[in-house]
N, C-alpha and C positions, 0 to 999 in steps of 0.2 A: 773387680771390674777392670777390663783391659784399657790401656791408654787410649786406643782409638775410640772406644766407646765414650770415654770421658771427654775427649776432644769434641766428639760429635755433640754430646750433651751441652758442653760449654759453648758450642757454636763458634769455636775458634780452632786454630792450629797455626802457629806463626808461619806464614807463608805456606800453610798446609804441609810443612816439613818435607818438601820434595828432596830426597837424597841426591838426586842427579843435578840439583841446582844449588851448588855450594859457592856461588860467587860471593865475594866480600864487597859490599858497597864501598864506593871510593871516597867517602867523606873523610876529612882530615883526622888522622890518628886511629881510624877504625881498623885498618889492616893490622897495625901493631897490637891492638887490644885482642882481636880475635886470634892472632897468631899465638899470643901468650896463653890464651884459653886452650887452644888446640894442643899446645905442647904440654900444659899442665895436666890435661885429661889423660895423657899417656904415661905420666910419671908413676913410679911404683908406689909412692906414698899416698896416692889418691885413695880415699877410703873405699874399701870393697863394697860397703853399703851403697855408696853413691854410684859406683859402677853397675851394681846389680839393679839399681833402681832406674837406670837410664831408659829402659823400655816402658816403664809404667809411671814414673814420677812426673809431676807437672809443677812448674813454678809460676806463681802469680806475681806479676810486677805491679807495684803501686804508684808509679810515677806518671801523673797526668800533666797536662799543659801547665806551665808555670814553675815546674821543678825538674826540668831537664828531660822530658820524655823523648826517647829516641827509639821509635819502632824499628828502624833499620838496624840498630845495634842489637836489639832483642832477636830479630830474625837471624842475624849473622851468628850470634851466640848459640841460638837454638839449633841451627844447622851444623854448627861446629861440634856441639856436644851430644846431639840427639835427644835433648830434653825439651819438650814443648813448653813454651813460655806464653802466658796469657797477658796481653797488654790492655790497658784501660783507655777509654775516652774520659772526658771530664776536665775540670779546671780547678786549680788549687785556690786557696783563699787570698784575700787582699793582704798585702799590696802586690802579690804575685800574679794577679789577674791581668792578662795583656789588654792593651787598649782596645783591640777589636772586640773582645768579649765584653768589656765595659760598655761599649757603644751598642752592642747587639741587643735585639729584643729577646724576650723569652722564647717566642716562636722560632726565631732564627737560631738560637742556641739549641733548641730541641732538634731542629732539622740537621744541624751540624753533628750532634751526637748520634742521631739516627744514621747519618751517612757513614759514620765510623763503625757503628755497631752492625750495620747491615752491608756495608761495603768494605772500605779499607781506610787506614790511617795514612794520610799524606802521601799517597802513591807509593806506599811501601810494600804492598802486597800482604799487609798484616791487618786482619779484622779485629776490632776491639771486642773483648769478651765481657767487659763489665764497665761500671762507671765509678770513677774515683773523684771525690771532692774534698773540701776542707771547710772549716769555719773558725772564726776568730775566738780566742780564749775568753774574751769579755762579752761575747754575744755575736749573733749572726748579723752581718750588714745587709743593706738593701741589695747590693750587687750579689752577694753570696746567696741571698734568698731567691733572686731571679735565676741564678744558676741552678739552685736546688730544685726549684719548680720545673725548670726545663728538664732536669735529670729525671724528675718524677714522671713527666710525660713520656720521655724516651724510654725509661725503664718499664713503664706500664705497657708500652706497645711491644717491647722486645722481650720482656721478662728478665731483663738484665738486673743483676743485683747492684745496689749502690753502697759503696763504702766511703766513710768519711773520717779523715784525720781530725778528730775533735777531742780536745783535752778535758773539757768540763762537762760533767753529766747534765747540768742544767741546760747547756747549749744543745746537747743531744735531744733533750726533751723538746726543745723548741723546734729542732729539725724534724723530729717525728711528727709534731703537730702540723708543720707545713706540708710534709709529705702526705700525710693522711688526708689533709684538706684538699690536696691535689689529686686524690684518688689512688695513691700508691699505698703499699702496705708496709708496716714496720717489720714484717717477717722477711722482707727482702732488703733489709738495711744492716750493714756491718758497722759497728762502732769500733773503729780502729784506734788503738792506744787506750783501750779501756782502763788498763792498769794505772794510767796517770791520774785518774780520778781517785782521790783518797777516801771519798765517802762510799763505802761498799754498798750501802743501801741504794745508791743510784745505779750500781751495777745490777742489783736485783730488780729494781724498778724497770729498767730498760729491757732486761731479758724477759720479765713477766709481761711486758707490753708486746713482746714478739721479736725484738731485735737480736741480732747476733752480737756476742761479745768477743773481742779479740785481745788476748794478753800477748803482746808481741814485742816486748822488750827483754825477753829472756836472754841472759848472758850479759846484761847491763845491770849493775846493782846486785841486790841480795836475792839469791835463788829462793831463800826461805819465804820471801814475800809472795812469790809466785806459787810455791807449793801450798802455802796456807790459803791463798785466794782460790786456787783451783779446787782444793778440797771443799771449801765453803760453797762454791758453785755446785759441785757434785752433790753435796749434802742437801742443797736446796732443790735438787731434782732438775737442774737446768743444764746438765752436761751436754744435752743435745743442741745447745745454742752457743757453745764455747769453742773457739779455735786458738791455737798456740802458734807463735812465730817468734822471730828474733831480730827483725829490723836490720838485716845485714845488707852490705853493699858499700856505698859511699866511695866509689871511684872518684879520685881527685885528679883532673887533668893537669893541674898545676904542679903535681908531685911526680918524681921519677917513677915510672911504672904504675902510676895511678895511686901511689901511696901504699899504706899497709892496712887494707880493710880486714876486719875481723873475719875469721873463717865461718863458712856456712854450716859447719859440722857441730857447733856447740849444742844445739838443741837435741840432736839425735845421740851424740856420743857422750855428752856430759850431763845434760839435764834429765834425760829420760831415765837413766839408772836411779837418779834421786827420786823421780816421781814413782818409780816402781818400789823403791825402798820405803816410800811413804805410805804404801798400801794401795796404790792405784793399779788395778789389774790390767792385763794385756788387752782385753776387749774394750775397756774404757780408753786406753791409750790409742788404740786403733780408731776409735770413734773421734777422739779429739784431733788426731793428726791426718786422718784419711777420710772417714765417712762424712764428718761435718764439713770440711772444706769442699768436698765434691758436691754435697747438697747445697751449700751456700752459693757456689759459683755456677752451678748447672743452670742452663737456660732451656 
């Protein structure tokens, strides 16, 4: 599938990636960030795989309101590298929910999400491609429930997928109950950070209910944990609902140069050989890393 087709399916393209419009927004610190990205993209040590993928790869950014969302930065980075980046609408969990969202009604939150999914995010020229939420580890709060119900309404109208940073499987169960009661389907829900739930039976329960599972801490902790869980999901016949990622990024403006984030190459260059050595064939790897994400995020 060509990148253009994927972007069209997703309903996004950061600023539509106009190559003739490579202005860098003037917010503090942004010029330096993008300058470093442009310089690094030309360095000889940049992985050939990343260069080759620039015309067909897509990056999904998971930062909603409450955890530093910057659609203008995504647009600048996308235009500097040639890689489409998909930005979300949505709001993180309490206590990061801003005051305006706490005060807003469910209908008002729905309209706000629809405005970003069908129009643009904060006059950035960037259209949101999906909905990112979160829920507390000890249970979903009233405010988080309101936001989730609004997301269900916006997602139902636009066919946008909803992804949630949720650590506990029992909380995911509650989220799916709320979504389905609001007329949304579990098949359009991504359980972000599934690997953090130690009860594997809950992984199976949510997948059999229709939800997407996302093992996205690869490169942190023990790779054997991920290899074992991936194989168990595949053996259960649920590989068509599993995605892999590595939770990379973490630019820190308080540190020189943004600190020392872990490289984005770990999954492809170090973990995939281990997955192959464990007996997972190329067709399945393609499914986990390409086909499944495209199906999950397509609108």
